[in-house]
N, C-alpha and C positions, 0 to 999 in steps of 0.2 A: 540460522541465519538462510531464510531462501532468495532474499532478497541482491540482488548483483547483475551487472550487465550480461546476458546470455546471448544476444543477439552482434555480429560484425555488420557493422556498416560500411555498405559500399558506398563511396563520392565518389564524383565525378565532377569535372568541369563544368561550371551552367554554359550554354549552348543557347545562340539566340532561340528566344519563343514565337512560334506561333501563333497565328491567326486563331480567336477563342469563339470559334463557333460551333455550332452543333456539327458532327461530323458523322462516316458512315459508322465503327465499330461500339464507337461509345457515343456519349453524348458532354461538348463542353471540349471534349480534349482528343485530339487532330495527331498527338506522337504516343509511338509505340515504346514497349520497354518488354526487354528478352534479360530473364537469366539464367544459365544452363552453363553444358558444355561441346565444348568444340574436340570431338578427342580428350586427350589429357590434357588439355587446357580449361579450365572456368572463365566462361565470359558473362562480361555484361555487355546490353548491347541497348543504343540509343539509336530510335529513326524518329524523327522531324519530316516527314513528309512536305513538300510547295504546297502553296496556297492555290497554284496555278499551273494550268497541264499543258505542253511540256514545260518540265518545274526540275530543279537539283531540290534534293531528300539532303538532307543533312545527317551523317552518320558519325558515334563515339562507339570504339568500343574498346571496354576495358578487360585486361587480360592482368590478372594478379598470377601474384609467383616469378615472373622473370622468366628468360630463359626464351624469352621470344626473339625472332629474327624476324617475322615477315608477317603483314596480316594484310590480306586483300578483301574485298568486298563487290559482290557483283550481285544486282536487279535484272530476274529470270521473269517472265510473263507466265501468267497463268499455263499457259497454250503455245508456250515456243517450241519448238522443235526440240527434239532430244540433242542433237547433233547441228551447230550454226545457229542456233536459235535465241540466241544472246550474245550480246555484247562480251570480250576478253575482261577477266577482273580487272578492279583500282587498286591500287598498292594505297593503302593506309598508313599515313605518316604519321609516326609518334607527337606528340605535341610536348612541347616544351617545358621542362620544369615538374612533368607527369610521368616518370619511369613505365606506369604502368596504361596510361590513354594514349590512345590512335584514333585520328579523325578522318573524315573522307567526305566526298562532295559527289551522290551518281543522279544520274539524270533520269527520272521517269518521264516516260515520253508519252504513255497514253491512260485513259479511267483502266483502270479494273485489278485482279489481282495480281499481286508478284510474291517470289520469296527475293529475301536478300541471303545470299550464298555469303558467308564468314567465313573467311579460310586461315588458320595459325597454324604458322613452322617456325620449328626453332630446337631449342636440345632436347623436349621432350618429344619430338617426331612431329605429325602433323594432326592436323583435326577441321572439321567444319561444321558449321551448323546453317540450319536455314531459318531465319524468320520472318514468318508471311508479313505484309505490307497491302495494307489498301489503298488503293491509289484513285484518287477524286479529286475532280475540281470544285473546289470553292465560293470561285467566283471572276473575274476578271478585271486587270488592272487600269481603270485609269490613264488616260494623256496628263499625267501634269498640266494645269494650264497656262504657264510660260512657255513650257515645249509649243503647248498646243496652239500660241499667237507667234511662236518663231516659225511655225512651220507653217502655219497660215502667211504671213507676211512674203518669205520666200516662195512659195505657191502662187502668192500676186504677183509677186518678179520676175517669175517665172514665163509666167502665161502672158503679163506685159511684155518680157523679151520678146515671147516668141510670136507676138501679133506684129510687133516694131520690127522685127527681122523678114516678117514675111512682107511687109506694104514696104519695107526700104528693097527687095529683092525685087520686086515686079517694079518700083520704080528706077529704083536708080542702079540694076547688076546690067546692063546694055549700055547704058549710056557712054557715049565718050569722056574722056579727059578733058576734066574745065567744062563739062557740057550741062548746064540747068534744066530739071524735069520739066517738061511743059503741062499744061493743065493736063491733056490727054491720059498722060500716065500717071500724074498723081490722083486723078478720077480713078484709076484703075488700081493703082495702091489702095485709097481709102475703102474701095469696096472689097479688095484682098484681107484687108483688113479685117473689116468686119464679118468675111467670111467665115477666117481664122476664128475671132472668136467666139464665133457662133459653134463651127467647128471642135472649136476648146471645151468650150461649154458643153456640147452635146457629149463630147468622152469624161468630161467632170461629172458630168449629170447619170451616166449608165456607170461607171466607176464607182460612184455615190452608191447606187443598187449593188452592185456586187458586194461594196463591202458590209451595207447593211446584209443583204442575204449571210456572208460569210458571221458577220459578230452574231446577227441571230442563232445561225447553227453550234456555234462554240458556246453563246448562252445557254442554246437547250441542254447541252451538257453540264452543267451545274449542278452538284448534284441536291438532288430536293430528298429528303426521308420520305416513306413511304406514306400514304392517308392510311389512317386504320380508327376503326370505332371501338372503342371496348363498353361491356354493357354486363348484367347481372341478367343470366337467366336460369330459365330453372330445366334439368335435364333427367328424366326418370324421377323428378321430386326432390332432386338435389340442385341445392343451389350453385350455381355455376359463374365463372367471369368466362368469357368467350369475346373473342378479339376477332371483328371483322376486316379485314386490309381491303380496303377500298379503291384505294390506288390505280388507275388502268394500265401505269407502267407494271403494275406483280405478273400482268398475263401478255407484257408488250415484245417488244421485238428483241430485248435485252434478256430476257425474264430465262432461269434456268432455274431445274428443280431442289430443294433442298439436303442436307446430308446431317448427320448428327454431330451435333458436336457434344462430349460426355457422354455418348448415348441418346442424347435426347436433340429431337429436333428444333426446338426450343427453350431457351431460360428465361424465365419470366419472373421480374423481380415487382413487387409489391407494397409503394412507401407512403404510408400514413404524413398526409399535409394537413398543414405544416409543419408540426409539430415533430415529427420522426419519431412516433411513438409506436409506432405500428411497422414491421416487416414481415414480407415473407418471401420465400424463393423457391418458387413453383413449375410446371415442364407441361405449358400444354399438348394438347394433343389434337391433330386435324381431322375437324369434322368435313370439308372438305377443300376442293384446292383454293378456297381462300379466307377459310374457317378454322379458328382454332378455341378450343375450351379444354377450361382445366376446373376440377370444383373448388368452390371457392375456400380459401385458406382459414382457421380459427383465426379471423378478426374481426373486430369491432365496426360496427355500424362508421362510415366518414369518407370524406374527399381521400382519394387517392392516386398516385402516381401510377404510370407501369412501364415499365420497360422490357421489350422483349428484345433475345440476341438470336440472331436467324446467322445460317450459311449454307451460300450457295454452294454449287458442283464443282463452280469454276474457284471456288475457294475467297468467293468475296461475302467479307461478313457486315452486316450490319444492323440497328437498334432502331425497332420499331418504337414511338411513342405515344402514349393518348394518358390521361387523365378518366375517371371515373366516381363518380356518388354512390354511395351505398347505403340505404338505406334502411332500416330494423325490417321493414315492409319487406322488401328485396329478400332478406335473406331467408324470408318464412317459406316455409316450400306449400304450395296452394293445397287444398283438401285432395284434387281431383286431377292430379298432374297430366298434362299435355306432353306428351315426348316429341320433342319437334323435329324435323325429318334430320334425318344423316345421325341423328345423335348414335354413336357407338352405344353399343349393349353394353350396361353395366359401366357405367363413367366412373371410374374410382381413382382416390389419391393415390399419388404415385410414392412410392416407400423415400421417395430421395425430397419428397417436397418435406417442408418445413416453415412454421410462421414464430415471429417473437412478437412480444410486447412489454413494455418495458418503459424506462427512461435513461437514455444514454447516457454513460458516465465522463465527464467532461475531460480531458487531459491534463494534467498538472507538473508532467514530466514524467521521465522514467518510475515506475512501479505504480502508478494508476492501474488500478483493475477492476473489475466487475466479477459479479458471480454467473455463472452459468448455471442450469436447469437443474443438474444435478449434483450441484454443489462444489464443481471444479469451479477453479480461479484462472480466468484472463486478466493475464499483466500487460500493460503497455511496454514495452523495452525500447522503442526507438527512440528519434530526436526528441527533443525538450521542446525546439525552436522548427515550427516548418514555415519555410517560406516558395513562393510563387517560383516557378520556374527549378530548384534546383533537387537535383536528384538524391533522392537517399531510400531506405528501405523501411518501408511501417513491419515494427520488428514487434510480435508477440509470444507469451509462452503460457502454455496451459498447465496448470499446476491442478492436482490432485485436491481433495477437500484435506487430505492430510498431510498438505503440502507439498509431497514430494512429486518431482517429474509427471508430468501426465505421458500413457501412451498412448498416439490417435491411430485411429483407422481410418483408411483411405477413405474419400466421399468424394465420389463419381470419376475415381481417379487419378485424384490431389490429392496432396495431407491437407486442404485445405481454401477454401470458400473467401473471396471477400468483395465487398462494393461499398463504393463509397459515393455521396451527393452531397451538392451545394444546398446551403439552406432553403434556394429560393427554385431548384432545380434544374437549373444552367449547366449541371456538373453534373454529369452520373459515367459510374468505369466501374466493371466485372472485374476485379484481379483473380490472378492464380499466382504460385510461389513462382509460376515460369513468367508472369507479367502481366502483361494486358495483349500481352497475344490469342488469339481463337486457336484452340487446339481443334476445332474443325478444320479451321483452316489450313493447319497445319498439317493435317491428314491429308488434308488434298495437293498439298504442294511441294511437299518437304519431299524429294525422290527415295527417302529414306523411311526407315521407322522413326516415329518424332520424338524427339532426344527428352531424355526423363527432368531436363529442367529442375537439376539440383535433386533430384532424387522424389518428385512431388508423391508420388505410392510409397515409397519408402519411407519408415517411423522415423528415422533419423538418431537411432540408439535410445530412444525412448525421453528423449531432453522437453519435448514439448514443445518447440519452438517451429512457429513459422513465419515467415518472412516474405512480402511481395515490393517489390522493386519498382519504383513511382516517383514523378515529381507534380507538383499540384499544378494546373492550368490556370488558374485564378484566385487572386485572395478571396477570404471570407469566412464563413463556420459551415464547417461539413459533419457530417455521421459518416462513420466509419462502422460496419457490421462484418463482422469475422465469423465465416461459420468453420465448427471440427465437428468430427462423428468418432464418438466415443464408446462401447459396448451397442453397438449397432441402432444408436441416437443420435441424430443430428443436431446441435447444440450452436447457442445463438448468441455471442456477447456486441454489446454497442460500446462505443466513444465518440464523442463530439469533439472538435479540434478546431482549433481558429488557423486559419494559412495566414502570413502576413505578407506583405509587398515586399 
């Protein structure tokens, strides 16, 4: 029998969840998951960035196998000086009741790309690994109403006291003991009190103007996803998906060029909505500085959500989002196509592009399976029950048609890729065996060659096992697409899962 639980599930203590909003590197999930090796130590790292900047990021590090004496973590900005450009490392403390788990909190002081250096020392020696983190500000925290009223009351008392003190100083400060202030002194005292009140009011007005300016400046730093427009065009007679970045910030003061991630400037995921019965993973190429284009994948007409992952040369990763309606007429090339200006000669399909149509298989527990296009079998070997914010491993095994463990080929440098989305599109995440991190960001931020992250380019002994560390940020119904490569062919399988509170 080929049945059996072939995946080792990593379990971690549940940490406090973040705010569930659209964030930079993914949609609806702000947390970072990483699985790899710090020298001789396998590590699993979860980073929960703060909602506001400056703020504290929560970090948990799992180091199985024992023999660990010390774990430290340190945030390093992408533009930090090689020497003295980062704070000293913080020591992660062991979590009571779990000898493999360590926890720490790190201050992220500014918006931008960071790497979190995780160093492990013990009986097996020392090792270090870098985990890229995109630091963004998701909002500002409003003052609690109760505290606001308390502060207002104290301010009124402070102003009233200042006015009263000024009046008393003019009226009585120079009077002999036992003498009563005359009408002249009382009149001068009242004038002084009025002048003091006006002066304090003026100071409060100027202070309020300053505070509003600071508040506007802070709120202008709240992360906003780039505005884009997706459409179907014809490039040399070939139906193509075109993505134009229309946001003024694209060429603004903080703009920087893009760098490749797995050798591609953009990873675009096309998801059929609402049925989740169509999916494509394609790689648009730039037509100009703000426009990307890719041949339309082999998908039928319909409504689609598009998600495009990009990485700036600073290591800052973000996802652009749009929807596009595709009708049959749009996929029919005109008789005399007009090539748009700037169209690359011979727009061709990338060899790593792939498309899938079908019905996702509902997960009913370990052993749930779906057939891939070449007859192989993709089997779910993860948890029977998935819950919000509980760390897990999305584990799968690929079997040959004759039910032997499949031998997988590297797919864009990884053993596998996966994408998942909630039914309403509020969550979208692109996963690797290394976790949710962008390998493009890691290549920019890590001072040493990128870690193998559990051997993503290795075949793992021909077991056909692929694993993705993750924790679902919201409850609901999800579709998970898993992609592997065999005999030069990209194969996609899809599962539906319900995530509980």
